[in-house]
PDB file of N, CA, C and O in Angstrom:
ATOM      1  N   MET A   1       0.841  -1.172   0.000  1.00  0.00           N
ATOM      2  CA  MET A   1       0.000   0.000   0.000  1.00  0.00           C
ATOM      3  C   MET A   1       0.888   1.237   0.000  1.00  0.00           C
ATOM      4  O   MET A   1       1.791   1.356   0.829  1.00  0.00           O
ATOM      5  N   PHE A   2       0.637   2.157  -0.925  1.00  0.00           N
ATOM      6  CA  PHE A   2       1.356   3.421  -0.992  1.00  0.00           C
ATOM      7  C   PHE A   2       0.505   4.466  -0.302  1.00  0.00           C
ATOM      8  O   PHE A   2      -0.649   4.681  -0.675  1.00  0.00           O
ATOM      9  N   LEU A   3       1.072   5.122   0.710  1.00  0.00           N
ATOM     10  CA  LEU A   3       0.332   6.125   1.475  1.00  0.00           C
ATOM     11  C   LEU A   3       0.902   7.510   1.208  1.00  0.00           C
ATOM     12  O   LEU A   3       2.108   7.730   1.321  1.00  0.00           O
ATOM     13  N   ASP A   4       0.027   8.436   0.856  1.00  0.00           N
ATOM     14  CA  ASP A   4       0.399   9.832   0.652  1.00  0.00           C
ATOM     15  C   ASP A   4      -0.329  10.639   1.713  1.00  0.00           C
ATOM     16  O   ASP A   4      -1.467  11.063   1.512  1.00  0.00           O
ATOM     17  N   SER A   5       0.339  10.850   2.853  1.00  0.00           N
ATOM     18  CA  SER A   5      -0.315  11.524   3.979  1.00  0.00           C
ATOM     19  C   SER A   5      -0.573  12.999   3.680  1.00  0.00           C
ATOM     20  O   SER A   5      -1.531  13.577   4.192  1.00  0.00           O
ATOM     21  N   GLU A   6       0.269  13.604   2.858  1.00  0.00           N
ATOM     22  CA  GLU A   6       0.097  15.018   2.538  1.00  0.00           C
ATOM     23  C   GLU A   6      -1.214  15.269   1.802  1.00  0.00           C
ATOM     24  O   GLU A   6      -1.903  16.254   2.068  1.00  0.00           O
ATOM     25  N   ASN A   7      -1.553  14.380   0.882  1.00  0.00           N
ATOM     26  CA  ASN A   7      -2.791  14.514   0.108  1.00  0.00           C
ATOM     27  C   ASN A   7      -3.901  13.593   0.598  1.00  0.00           C
ATOM     28  O   ASN A   7      -4.982  13.544   0.011  1.00  0.00           O
ATOM     29  N   GLN A   8      -3.634  12.873   1.664  1.00  0.00           N
ATOM     30  CA  GLN A   8      -4.583  11.920   2.259  1.00  0.00           C
ATOM     31  C   GLN A   8      -5.120  10.934   1.224  1.00  0.00           C
ATOM     32  O   GLN A   8      -6.327  10.741   1.082  1.00  0.00           O
ATOM     33  N   LYS A   9      -4.178  10.318   0.509  1.00  0.00           N
ATOM     34  CA  LYS A   9      -4.546   9.313  -0.482  1.00  0.00           C
ATOM     35  C   LYS A   9      -3.772   8.040  -0.213  1.00  0.00           C
ATOM     36  O   LYS A   9      -2.673   8.075   0.341  1.00  0.00           O
ATOM     37  N   SER A  10      -4.344   6.924  -0.606  1.00  0.00           N
ATOM     38  CA  SER A  10      -3.647   5.646  -0.527  1.00  0.00           C
ATOM     39  C   SER A  10      -3.888   4.904  -1.832  1.00  0.00           C
ATOM     40  O   SER A  10      -4.914   5.075  -2.490  1.00  0.00           O
ATOM     41  N   GLN A  11      -2.911   4.074  -2.188  1.00  0.00           N
ATOM     42  CA  GLN A  11      -3.030   3.337  -3.437  1.00  0.00           C
ATOM     43  C   GLN A  11      -2.339   1.994  -3.282  1.00  0.00           C
ATOM     44  O   GLN A  11      -1.257   1.907  -2.702  1.00  0.00           O
ATOM     45  N   LEU A  12      -2.955   0.970  -3.791  1.00  0.00           N
ATOM     46  CA  LEU A  12      -2.398  -0.365  -3.764  1.00  0.00           C
ATOM     47  C   LEU A  12      -1.404  -0.519  -4.901  1.00  0.00           C
ATOM     48  O   LEU A  12      -1.685  -0.105  -6.026  1.00  0.00           O
ATOM     49  N   TYR A  13      -0.247  -1.107  -4.628  1.00  0.00           N
ATOM     50  CA  TYR A  13       0.725  -1.367  -5.678  1.00  0.00           C
ATOM     51  C   TYR A  13       1.305  -2.754  -5.488  1.00  0.00           C
ATOM     52  O   TYR A  13       1.164  -3.352  -4.422  1.00  0.00           O
ATOM     53  N   TYR A  14       1.950  -3.260  -6.508  1.00  0.00           N
ATOM     54  CA  TYR A  14       2.500  -4.605  -6.492  1.00  0.00           C
ATOM     55  C   TYR A  14       4.007  -4.545  -6.666  1.00  0.00           C
ATOM     56  O   TYR A  14       4.512  -3.763  -7.471  1.00  0.00           O
ATOM     57  N   MET A  15       4.719  -5.358  -5.925  1.00  0.00           N
ATOM     58  CA  MET A  15       6.167  -5.454  -6.053  1.00  0.00           C
ATOM     59  C   MET A  15       6.482  -6.732  -6.801  1.00  0.00           C
ATOM     60  O   MET A  15       6.243  -7.822  -6.282  1.00  0.00           O
ATOM     61  N   PRO A  16       7.013  -6.626  -8.004  1.00  0.00           N
ATOM     62  CA  PRO A  16       7.338  -7.827  -8.773  1.00  0.00           C
ATOM     63  C   PRO A  16       8.525  -8.561  -8.168  1.00  0.00           C
ATOM     64  O   PRO A  16       9.388  -7.944  -7.543  1.00  0.00           O
ATOM     65  N   MET A  17       8.571  -9.859  -8.350  1.00  0.00           N
ATOM     66  CA  MET A  17       9.694 -10.681  -7.899  1.00  0.00           C
ATOM     67  C   MET A  17      10.412 -11.180  -9.150  1.00  0.00           C
ATOM     68  O   MET A  17      10.159 -12.293  -9.611  1.00  0.00           O
ATOM     69  N   PRO A  18      11.311 -10.353  -9.701  1.00  0.00           N
ATOM     70  CA  PRO A  18      11.957 -10.704 -10.965  1.00  0.00           C
ATOM     71  C   PRO A  18      13.061 -11.746 -10.799  1.00  0.00           C
ATOM     72  O   PRO A  18      13.524 -12.024  -9.693  1.00  0.00           O
ATOM     73  N   GLU A  19      13.461 -12.304 -11.923  1.00  0.00           N
ATOM     74  CA  GLU A  19      14.556 -13.271 -11.961  1.00  0.00           C
ATOM     75  C   GLU A  19      15.856 -12.589 -11.531  1.00  0.00           C
ATOM     76  O   GLU A  19      16.104 -11.438 -11.890  1.00  0.00           O
ATOM     77  N   SER A  20      16.678 -13.291 -10.769  1.00  0.00           N
ATOM     78  CA  SER A  20      17.955 -12.769 -10.310  1.00  0.00           C
ATOM     79  C   SER A  20      19.065 -13.266 -11.233  1.00  0.00           C
ATOM     80  O   SER A  20      19.186 -14.470 -11.463  1.00  0.00           O
ATOM     81  N   ILE A  21      19.879 -12.345 -11.766  1.00  0.00           N
ATOM     82  CA  ILE A  21      20.919 -12.678 -12.733  1.00  0.00           C
ATOM     83  C   ILE A  21      22.272 -12.233 -12.201  1.00  0.00           C
ATOM     84  O   ILE A  21      22.412 -11.117 -11.701  1.00  0.00           O
ATOM     85  N   ASP A  22      23.265 -13.105 -12.309  1.00  0.00           N
ATOM     86  CA  ASP A  22      24.626 -12.794 -11.867  1.00  0.00           C
ATOM     87  C   ASP A  22      25.329 -12.026 -12.984  1.00  0.00           C
ATOM     88  O   ASP A  22      25.877 -12.633 -13.904  1.00  0.00           O
ATOM     89  N   CYS A  23      25.316 -10.692 -12.908  1.00  0.00           N
ATOM     90  CA  CYS A  23      25.877  -9.886 -13.991  1.00  0.00           C
ATOM     91  C   CYS A  23      26.631  -8.657 -13.486  1.00  0.00           C
ATOM     92  O   CYS A  23      26.998  -7.798 -14.288  1.00  0.00           O
ATOM     93  N   LEU A  24      26.870  -8.550 -12.188  1.00  0.00           N
ATOM     94  CA  LEU A  24      27.556  -7.395 -11.619  1.00  0.00           C
ATOM     95  C   LEU A  24      29.030  -7.411 -12.001  1.00  0.00           C
ATOM     96  O   LEU A  24      29.707  -8.426 -11.839  1.00  0.00           O
ATOM     97  N   SER A  25      29.523  -6.294 -12.504  1.00  0.00           N
ATOM     98  CA  SER A  25      30.908  -6.183 -12.950  1.00  0.00           C
ATOM     99  C   SER A  25      31.811  -5.704 -11.819  1.00  0.00           C
ATOM    100  O   SER A  25      31.358  -5.045 -10.883  1.00  0.00           O
ATOM    101  N   ASP A  26      33.097  -6.044 -11.919  1.00  0.00           N
ATOM    102  CA  ASP A  26      34.086  -5.539 -10.967  1.00  0.00           C
ATOM    103  C   ASP A  26      34.284  -4.038 -11.113  1.00  0.00           C
ATOM    104  O   ASP A  26      34.905  -3.411 -10.255  1.00  0.00           O
ATOM    105  N   LYS A  27      33.772  -3.460 -12.175  1.00  0.00           N
ATOM    106  CA  LYS A  27      33.905  -2.016 -12.398  1.00  0.00           C
ATOM    107  C   LYS A  27      32.839  -1.211 -11.657  1.00  0.00           C
ATOM    108  O   LYS A  27      32.829   0.017 -11.738  1.00  0.00           O
ATOM    109  N   SER A  28      31.950  -1.881 -10.944  1.00  0.00           N
ATOM    110  CA  SER A  28      30.969  -1.174 -10.127  1.00  0.00           C
ATOM    111  C   SER A  28      31.696  -0.449  -9.005  1.00  0.00           C
ATOM    112  O   SER A  28      32.709  -0.925  -8.492  1.00  0.00           O
ATOM    113  N   GLU A  29      31.165   0.705  -8.634  1.00  0.00           N
ATOM    114  CA  GLU A  29      31.770   1.496  -7.569  1.00  0.00           C
ATOM    115  C   GLU A  29      30.814   1.572  -6.394  1.00  0.00           C
ATOM    116  O   GLU A  29      29.603   1.712  -6.569  1.00  0.00           O
ATOM    117  N   TYR A  30      31.370   1.479  -5.196  1.00  0.00           N
ATOM    118  CA  TYR A  30      30.567   1.498  -3.988  1.00  0.00           C
ATOM    119  C   TYR A  30      30.673   2.850  -3.295  1.00  0.00           C
ATOM    120  O   TYR A  30      31.717   3.502  -3.346  1.00  0.00           O
ATOM    121  N   ALA A  31      29.606   3.262  -2.659  1.00  0.00           N
ATOM    122  CA  ALA A  31      29.572   4.557  -1.991  1.00  0.00           C
ATOM    123  C   ALA A  31      30.386   4.567  -0.702  1.00  0.00           C
ATOM    124  O   ALA A  31      30.820   5.631  -0.260  1.00  0.00           O
ATOM    125  N   ASN A  32      30.600   3.403  -0.093  1.00  0.00           N
ATOM    126  CA  ASN A  32      31.419   3.334   1.120  1.00  0.00           C
ATOM    127  C   ASN A  32      32.291   2.085   1.091  1.00  0.00           C
ATOM    128  O   ASN A  32      32.069   1.180   0.287  1.00  0.00           O
ATOM    129  N   GLU A  33      33.271   2.044   1.962  1.00  0.00           N
ATOM    130  CA  GLU A  33      34.229   0.935   1.958  1.00  0.00           C
ATOM    131  C   GLU A  33      33.623  -0.395   2.372  1.00  0.00           C
ATOM    132  O   GLU A  33      34.158  -1.448   2.023  1.00  0.00           O
ATOM    133  N   MET A  34      32.528  -0.370   3.102  1.00  0.00           N
ATOM    134  CA  MET A  34      31.905  -1.615   3.551  1.00  0.00           C
ATOM    135  C   MET A  34      31.057  -2.236   2.446  1.00  0.00           C
ATOM    136  O   MET A  34      30.409  -3.262   2.654  1.00  0.00           O
ATOM    137  N   ARG A  35      31.064  -1.606   1.267  1.00  0.00           N
ATOM    138  CA  ARG A  35      30.321  -2.117   0.113  1.00  0.00           C
ATOM    139  C   ARG A  35      28.834  -2.285   0.399  1.00  0.00           C
ATOM    140  O   ARG A  35      28.214  -3.273   0.002  1.00  0.00           O
ATOM    141  N   GLY A  36      28.278  -1.300   1.094  1.00  0.00           N
ATOM    142  CA  GLY A  36      26.864  -1.380   1.433  1.00  0.00           C
ATOM    143  C   GLY A  36      25.940  -0.823   0.371  1.00  0.00           C
ATOM    144  O   GLY A  36      24.806  -1.283   0.237  1.00  0.00           O
ATOM    145  N   ALA A  37      26.407   0.164  -0.390  1.00  0.00           N
ATOM    146  CA  ALA A  37      25.564   0.783  -1.405  1.00  0.00           C
ATOM    147  C   ALA A  37      26.423   1.190  -2.602  1.00  0.00           C
ATOM    148  O   ALA A  37      27.603   1.514  -2.462  1.00  0.00           O
ATOM    149  N   PHE A  38      25.813   1.165  -3.757  1.00  0.00           N
ATOM    150  CA  PHE A  38      26.532   1.512  -4.976  1.00  0.00           C
ATOM    151  C   PHE A  38      26.481   3.009  -5.238  1.00  0.00           C
ATOM    152  O   PHE A  38      25.471   3.659  -4.970  1.00  0.00           O
ATOM    153  N   SER A  39      27.573   3.553  -5.761  1.00  0.00           N
ATOM    154  CA  SER A  39      27.548   4.903  -6.309  1.00  0.00           C
ATOM    155  C   SER A  39      27.489   4.815  -7.835  1.00  0.00           C
ATOM    156  O   SER A  39      27.019   5.744  -8.492  1.00  0.00           O
ATOM    157  N   LYS A  40      27.960   3.709  -8.399  1.00  0.00           N
ATOM    158  CA  LYS A  40      27.900   3.448  -9.841  1.00  0.00           C
ATOM    159  C   LYS A  40      27.770   1.946 -10.037  1.00  0.00           C
ATOM    160  O   LYS A  40      28.545   1.172  -9.474  1.00  0.00           O
ATOM    161  N   VAL A  41      26.808   1.542 -10.822  1.00  0.00           N
ATOM    162  CA  VAL A  41      26.598   0.123 -11.093  1.00  0.00           C
ATOM    163  C   VAL A  41      27.023  -0.170 -12.521  1.00  0.00           C
ATOM    164  O   VAL A  41      26.600   0.515 -13.452  1.00  0.00           O
ATOM    165  N   ALA A  42      27.860  -1.188 -12.696  1.00  0.00           N
ATOM    166  CA  ALA A  42      28.298  -1.623 -14.026  1.00  0.00           C
ATOM    167  C   ALA A  42      28.004  -3.115 -14.159  1.00  0.00           C
ATOM    168  O   ALA A  42      28.019  -3.856 -13.177  1.00  0.00           O
ATOM    169  N   PHE A  43      27.736  -3.539 -15.394  1.00  0.00           N
ATOM    170  CA  PHE A  43      27.340  -4.918 -15.639  1.00  0.00           C
ATOM    171  C   PHE A  43      28.217  -5.593 -16.662  1.00  0.00           C
ATOM    172  O   PHE A  43      28.749  -4.966 -17.579  1.00  0.00           O
ATOM    173  N   LYS A  44      28.353  -6.892 -16.479  1.00  0.00           N
ATOM    174  CA  LYS A  44      28.954  -7.728 -17.514  1.00  0.00           C
ATOM    175  C   LYS A  44      27.918  -7.890 -18.613  1.00  0.00           C
ATOM    176  O   LYS A  44      26.715  -7.860 -18.355  1.00  0.00           O
ATOM    177  N   ARG A  45      28.379  -8.056 -19.808  1.00  0.00           N
ATOM    178  CA  ARG A  45      27.444  -8.273 -20.911  1.00  0.00           C
ATOM    179  C   ARG A  45      26.947  -9.715 -20.825  1.00  0.00           C
ATOM    180  O   ARG A  45      27.723 -10.656 -20.989  1.00  0.00           O
ATOM    181  N   VAL A  46      25.677  -9.877 -20.573  1.00  0.00           N
ATOM    182  CA  VAL A  46      25.053 -11.198 -20.477  1.00  0.00           C
ATOM    183  C   VAL A  46      23.799 -11.194 -21.355  1.00  0.00           C
ATOM    184  O   VAL A  46      23.269 -10.128 -21.667  1.00  0.00           O
ATOM    185  N   PRO A  47      23.331 -12.353 -21.749  1.00  0.00           N
ATOM    186  CA  PRO A  47      22.130 -12.395 -22.598  1.00  0.00           C
ATOM    187  C   PRO A  47      20.861 -12.056 -21.812  1.00  0.00           C
ATOM    188  O   PRO A  47      20.294 -12.915 -21.135  1.00  0.00           O
ATOM    189  N   ILE A  48      20.425 -10.807 -21.906  1.00  0.00           N
ATOM    190  CA  ILE A  48      19.222 -10.358 -21.197  1.00  0.00           C
ATOM    191  C   ILE A  48      18.228  -9.740 -22.175  1.00  0.00           C
ATOM    192  O   ILE A  48      17.331  -9.001 -21.769  1.00  0.00           O
ATOM    193  N   ARG A  49      18.383 -10.036 -23.435  1.00  0.00           N
ATOM    194  CA  ARG A  49      17.613  -9.390 -24.495  1.00  0.00           C
ATOM    195  C   ARG A  49      16.111  -9.368 -24.246  1.00  0.00           C
ATOM    196  O   ARG A  49      15.468  -8.341 -24.465  1.00  0.00           O
ATOM    197  N   ASP A  50      15.553 -10.457 -23.803  1.00  0.00           N
ATOM    198  CA  ASP A  50      14.100 -10.550 -23.696  1.00  0.00           C
ATOM    199  C   ASP A  50      13.565 -10.137 -22.332  1.00  0.00           C
ATOM    200  O   ASP A  50      12.361 -10.239 -22.096  1.00  0.00           O
ATOM    201  N   LYS A  51      14.407  -9.680 -21.443  1.00  0.00           N
ATOM    202  CA  LYS A  51      13.960  -9.328 -20.089  1.00  0.00           C
ATOM    203  C   LYS A  51      13.781  -7.817 -19.959  1.00  0.00           C
ATOM    204  O   LYS A  51      14.724  -7.057 -20.179  1.00  0.00           O
ATOM    205  N   SER A  52      12.585  -7.389 -19.605  1.00  0.00           N
ATOM    206  CA  SER A  52      12.352  -5.960 -19.403  1.00  0.00           C
ATOM    207  C   SER A  52      12.599  -5.568 -17.947  1.00  0.00           C
ATOM    208  O   SER A  52      12.726  -4.385 -17.632  1.00  0.00           O
ATOM    209  N   LEU A  53      12.667  -6.567 -17.060  1.00  0.00           N
ATOM    210  CA  LEU A  53      12.896  -6.323 -15.645  1.00  0.00           C
ATOM    211  C   LEU A  53      13.632  -7.521 -15.054  1.00  0.00           C
ATOM    212  O   LEU A  53      13.214  -8.664 -15.241  1.00  0.00           O
ATOM    213  N   PHE A  54      14.727  -7.261 -14.342  1.00  0.00           N
ATOM    214  CA  PHE A  54      15.422  -8.328 -13.635  1.00  0.00           C
ATOM    215  C   PHE A  54      16.182  -7.752 -12.453  1.00  0.00           C
ATOM    216  O   PHE A  54      16.396  -6.542 -12.366  1.00  0.00           O
ATOM    217  N   GLU A  55      16.582  -8.616 -11.557  1.00  0.00           N
ATOM    218  CA  GLU A  55      17.318  -8.215 -10.368  1.00  0.00           C
ATOM    219  C   GLU A  55      18.776  -8.646 -10.513  1.00  0.00           C
ATOM    220  O   GLU A  55      19.060  -9.737 -11.009  1.00  0.00           O
ATOM    221  N   VAL A  56      19.698  -7.787 -10.079  1.00  0.00           N
ATOM    222  CA  VAL A  56      21.125  -8.114 -10.096  1.00  0.00           C
ATOM    223  C   VAL A  56      21.415  -8.957  -8.865  1.00  0.00           C
ATOM    224  O   VAL A  56      21.085  -8.568  -7.745  1.00  0.00           O
ATOM    225  N   LYS A  57      22.038 -10.122  -9.081  1.00  0.00           N
ATOM    226  CA  LYS A  57      22.383 -10.995  -7.958  1.00  0.00           C
ATOM    227  C   LYS A  57      23.485 -10.308  -7.158  1.00  0.00           C
ATOM    228  O   LYS A  57      24.602 -10.132  -7.644  1.00  0.00           O
ATOM    229  N   ASN A  58      23.157  -9.921  -5.920  1.00  0.00           N
ATOM    230  CA  ASN A  58      24.071  -9.178  -5.063  1.00  0.00           C
ATOM    231  C   ASN A  58      23.627  -9.355  -3.618  1.00  0.00           C
ATOM    232  O   ASN A  58      22.431  -9.314  -3.327  1.00  0.00           O
ATOM    233  N   GLU A  59      24.565  -9.548  -2.726  1.00  0.00           N
ATOM    234  CA  GLU A  59      24.227  -9.817  -1.323  1.00  0.00           C
ATOM    235  C   GLU A  59      24.009  -8.558  -0.493  1.00  0.00           C
ATOM    236  O   GLU A  59      23.349  -8.622   0.545  1.00  0.00           O
ATOM    237  N   THR A  60      24.546  -7.410  -0.921  1.00  0.00           N
ATOM    238  CA  THR A  60      24.500  -6.226  -0.069  1.00  0.00           C
ATOM    239  C   THR A  60      23.372  -5.263  -0.380  1.00  0.00           C
ATOM    240  O   THR A  60      22.900  -4.568   0.519  1.00  0.00           O
ATOM    241  N   GLN A  61      22.926  -5.200  -1.625  1.00  0.00           N
ATOM    242  CA  GLN A  61      21.927  -4.205  -1.992  1.00  0.00           C
ATOM    243  C   GLN A  61      21.030  -4.763  -3.084  1.00  0.00           C
ATOM    244  O   GLN A  61      21.501  -5.461  -3.981  1.00  0.00           O
ATOM    245  N   ARG A  62      19.746  -4.461  -3.013  1.00  0.00           N
ATOM    246  CA  ARG A  62      18.816  -4.902  -4.048  1.00  0.00           C
ATOM    247  C   ARG A  62      18.849  -3.900  -5.195  1.00  0.00           C
ATOM    248  O   ARG A  62      18.594  -2.711  -5.004  1.00  0.00           O
ATOM    249  N   VAL A  63      19.162  -4.389  -6.375  1.00  0.00           N
ATOM    250  CA  VAL A  63      19.223  -3.544  -7.562  1.00  0.00           C
ATOM    251  C   VAL A  63      18.316  -4.154  -8.620  1.00  0.00           C
ATOM    252  O   VAL A  63      18.535  -5.283  -9.058  1.00  0.00           O
ATOM    253  N   LEU A  64      17.302  -3.409  -9.027  1.00  0.00           N
ATOM    254  CA  LEU A  64      16.412  -3.848 -10.099  1.00  0.00           C
ATOM    255  C   LEU A  64      16.780  -3.090 -11.357  1.00  0.00           C
ATOM    256  O   LEU A  64      17.014  -1.882 -11.320  1.00  0.00           O
ATOM    257  N   ILE A  65      16.832  -3.799 -12.463  1.00  0.00           N
ATOM    258  CA  ILE A  65      17.165  -3.202 -13.748  1.00  0.00           C
ATOM    259  C   ILE A  65      15.942  -3.290 -14.649  1.00  0.00           C
ATOM    260  O   ILE A  65      15.307  -4.339 -14.756  1.00  0.00           O
ATOM    261  N   ILE A  66      15.622  -2.174 -15.294  1.00  0.00           N
ATOM    262  CA  ILE A  66      14.504  -2.177 -16.235  1.00  0.00           C
ATOM    263  C   ILE A  66      14.997  -1.626 -17.569  1.00  0.00           C
ATOM    264  O   ILE A  66      15.871  -0.760 -17.618  1.00  0.00           O
ATOM    265  N   ARG A  67      14.429  -2.137 -18.630  1.00  0.00           N
ATOM    266  CA  ARG A  67      14.755  -1.652 -19.971  1.00  0.00           C
ATOM    267  C   ARG A  67      14.175  -0.255 -20.161  1.00  0.00           C
ATOM    268  O   ARG A  67      13.237   0.145 -19.472  1.00  0.00           O
ATOM    269  N   LEU A  68      14.743   0.465 -21.091  1.00  0.00           N
ATOM    270  CA  LEU A  68      14.321   1.835 -21.344  1.00  0.00           C
ATOM    271  C   LEU A  68      12.842   1.927 -21.709  1.00  0.00           C
ATOM    272  O   LEU A  68      12.159   2.854 -21.274  1.00  0.00           O
ATOM    273  N   ASP A  69      12.338   0.982 -22.501  1.00  0.00           N
ATOM    274  CA  ASP A  69      10.922   1.043 -22.897  1.00  0.00           C
ATOM    275  C   ASP A  69       9.998   0.896 -21.693  1.00  0.00           C
ATOM    276  O   ASP A  69       8.952   1.542 -21.637  1.00  0.00           O
ATOM    277  N   LEU A  70      10.368   0.059 -20.736  1.00  0.00           N
ATOM    278  CA  LEU A  70       9.561  -0.084 -19.520  1.00  0.00           C
ATOM    279  C   LEU A  70       9.658   1.179 -18.668  1.00  0.00           C
ATOM    280  O   LEU A  70       8.653   1.631 -18.120  1.00  0.00           O
ATOM    281  N   ALA A  71      10.846   1.749 -18.551  1.00  0.00           N
ATOM    282  CA  ALA A  71      11.019   2.987 -17.785  1.00  0.00           C
ATOM    283  C   ALA A  71      10.161   4.108 -18.363  1.00  0.00           C
ATOM    284  O   ALA A  71       9.496   4.832 -17.622  1.00  0.00           O
ATOM    285  N   GLU A  72      10.179   4.248 -19.680  1.00  0.00           N
ATOM    286  CA  GLU A  72       9.376   5.284 -20.327  1.00  0.00           C
ATOM    287  C   GLU A  72       7.889   5.060 -20.085  1.00  0.00           C
ATOM    288  O   GLU A  72       7.146   6.015 -19.858  1.00  0.00           O
ATOM    289  N   SER A  73       7.456   3.818 -20.131  1.00  0.00           N
ATOM    290  CA  SER A  73       6.053   3.493 -19.887  1.00  0.00           C
ATOM    291  C   SER A  73       5.631   3.863 -18.462  1.00  0.00           C
ATOM    292  O   SER A  73       4.554   4.422 -18.253  1.00  0.00           O
ATOM    293  N   LEU A  74       6.484   3.550 -17.489  1.00  0.00           N
ATOM    294  CA  LEU A  74       6.180   3.900 -16.098  1.00  0.00           C
ATOM    295  C   LEU A  74       6.125   5.419 -15.906  1.00  0.00           C
ATOM    296  O   LEU A  74       5.247   5.935 -15.215  1.00  0.00           O
ATOM    297  N   LEU A  75       7.072   6.124 -16.525  1.00  0.00           N
ATOM    298  CA  LEU A  75       7.110   7.582 -16.388  1.00  0.00           C
ATOM    299  C   LEU A  75       5.897   8.246 -17.044  1.00  0.00           C
ATOM    300  O   LEU A  75       5.388   9.238 -16.523  1.00  0.00           O
ATOM    301  N   MET A  76       5.426   7.718 -18.174  1.00  0.00           N
ATOM    302  CA  MET A  76       4.249   8.284 -18.837  1.00  0.00           C
ATOM    303  C   MET A  76       2.991   8.100 -17.993  1.00  0.00           C
ATOM    304  O   MET A  76       2.051   8.886 -18.104  1.00  0.00           O
ATOM    305  N   ARG A  77       2.967   7.073 -17.157  1.00  0.00           N
ATOM    306  CA  ARG A  77       1.795   6.794 -16.331  1.00  0.00           C
ATOM    307  C   ARG A  77       1.864   7.492 -14.967  1.00  0.00           C
ATOM    308  O   ARG A  77       0.986   7.305 -14.126  1.00  0.00           O
ATOM    309  N   ASP A  78       2.904   8.291 -14.757  1.00  0.00           N
ATOM    310  CA  ASP A  78       3.057   9.095 -13.546  1.00  0.00           C
ATOM    311  C   ASP A  78       3.138   8.252 -12.273  1.00  0.00           C
ATOM    312  O   ASP A  78       2.610   8.636 -11.229  1.00  0.00           O
ATOM    313  N   TYR A  79       3.814   7.086 -12.374  1.00  0.00           N
ATOM    314  CA  TYR A  79       4.044   6.277 -11.175  1.00  0.00           C
ATOM    315  C   TYR A  79       5.015   7.005 -10.259  1.00  0.00           C
ATOM    316  O   TYR A  79       5.855   7.779 -10.719  1.00  0.00           O
ATOM    317  N   LYS A  80       4.896   6.756  -8.977  1.00  0.00           N
ATOM    318  CA  LYS A  80       5.756   7.409  -7.999  1.00  0.00           C
ATOM    319  C   LYS A  80       6.405   6.364  -7.100  1.00  0.00           C
ATOM    320  O   LYS A  80       5.970   5.213  -7.069  1.00  0.00           O
ATOM    321  N   GLY A  81       7.453   6.763  -6.363  1.00  0.00           N
ATOM    322  CA  GLY A  81       8.050   5.879  -5.371  1.00  0.00           C
ATOM    323  C   GLY A  81       9.267   5.110  -5.853  1.00  0.00           C
ATOM    324  O   GLY A  81       9.671   4.142  -5.210  1.00  0.00           O
ATOM    325  N   PHE A  82       9.865   5.519  -6.977  1.00  0.00           N
ATOM    326  CA  PHE A  82      11.065   4.842  -7.448  1.00  0.00           C
ATOM    327  C   PHE A  82      12.025   5.879  -8.018  1.00  0.00           C
ATOM    328  O   PHE A  82      11.626   6.982  -8.391  1.00  0.00           O
ATOM    329  N   VAL A  83      13.279   5.505  -8.076  1.00  0.00           N
ATOM    330  CA  VAL A  83      14.326   6.378  -8.607  1.00  0.00           C
ATOM    331  C   VAL A  83      15.021   5.640  -9.748  1.00  0.00           C
ATOM    332  O   VAL A  83      15.343   4.459  -9.623  1.00  0.00           O
ATOM    333  N   LEU A  84      15.246   6.326 -10.840  1.00  0.00           N
ATOM    334  CA  LEU A  84      15.949   5.728 -11.974  1.00  0.00           C
ATOM    335  C   LEU A  84      17.347   6.335 -12.073  1.00  0.00           C
ATOM    336  O   LEU A  84      17.534   7.534 -11.864  1.00  0.00           O
ATOM    337  N   SER A  85      18.307   5.502 -12.389  1.00  0.00           N
ATOM    338  CA  SER A  85      19.660   6.005 -12.637  1.00  0.00           C
ATOM    339  C   SER A  85      20.285   5.190 -13.765  1.00  0.00           C
ATOM    340  O   SER A  85      19.957   4.020 -13.965  1.00  0.00           O
ATOM    341  N   GLU A  86      21.179   5.826 -14.484  1.00  0.00           N
ATOM    342  CA  GLU A  86      21.808   5.213 -15.636  1.00  0.00           C
ATOM    343  C   GLU A  86      22.843   4.181 -15.179  1.00  0.00           C
ATOM    344  O   GLU A  86      23.475   4.351 -14.137  1.00  0.00           O
ATOM    345  N   THR A  87      23.008   3.128 -15.952  1.00  0.00           N
ATOM    346  CA  THR A  87      23.994   2.089 -15.657  1.00  0.00           C
ATOM    347  C   THR A  87      24.976   1.950 -16.814  1.00  0.00           C
ATOM    348  O   THR A  87      24.772   2.523 -17.884  1.00  0.00           O
ATOM    349  N   VAL A  88      26.028   1.196 -16.595  1.00  0.00           N
ATOM    350  CA  VAL A  88      27.064   0.977 -17.600  1.00  0.00           C
ATOM    351  C   VAL A  88      27.139  -0.511 -17.896  1.00  0.00           C
ATOM    352  O   VAL A  88      27.106  -1.332 -16.980  1.00  0.00           O
ATOM    353  N   ILE A  89      27.241  -0.864 -19.180  1.00  0.00           N
ATOM    354  CA  ILE A  89      27.420  -2.260 -19.579  1.00  0.00           C
ATOM    355  C   ILE A  89      28.807  -2.382 -20.202  1.00  0.00           C
ATOM    356  O   ILE A  89      29.163  -1.611 -21.093  1.00  0.00           O
ATOM    357  N   GLU A  90      29.590  -3.357 -19.728  1.00  0.00           N
ATOM    358  CA  GLU A  90      30.927  -3.554 -20.270  1.00  0.00           C
ATOM    359  C   GLU A  90      30.855  -3.901 -21.754  1.00  0.00           C
ATOM    360  O   GLU A  90      29.923  -4.575 -22.192  1.00  0.00           O
ATOM    361  N   PRO A  91      31.842  -3.439 -22.530  1.00  0.00           N
ATOM    362  CA  PRO A  91      31.860  -3.764 -23.967  1.00  0.00           C
ATOM    363  C   PRO A  91      32.172  -5.234 -24.200  1.00  0.00           C
ATOM    364  O   PRO A  91      32.227  -5.679 -25.347  1.00  0.00           O
TER     365      PRO A  91
END
């Protein structure tokens, strides 16, 4: 349930449970030395062509990856409660 106390609205939403893929690159950068959060996420090139949403296999932080077409669709529908950031894929 998404609660907006400022506007006194609530909305039901669903959290997908996407497939987890081992694709995190050594070129990823962490925001702190304990490797708790990423400041830059980089990926190995893996076959993900048909997946519009997947999770990066990682023990410290949950990272969901979405294709650009899905991101654009969500933004056009004015969904709230998520942050998008650009990622890097190794050549």
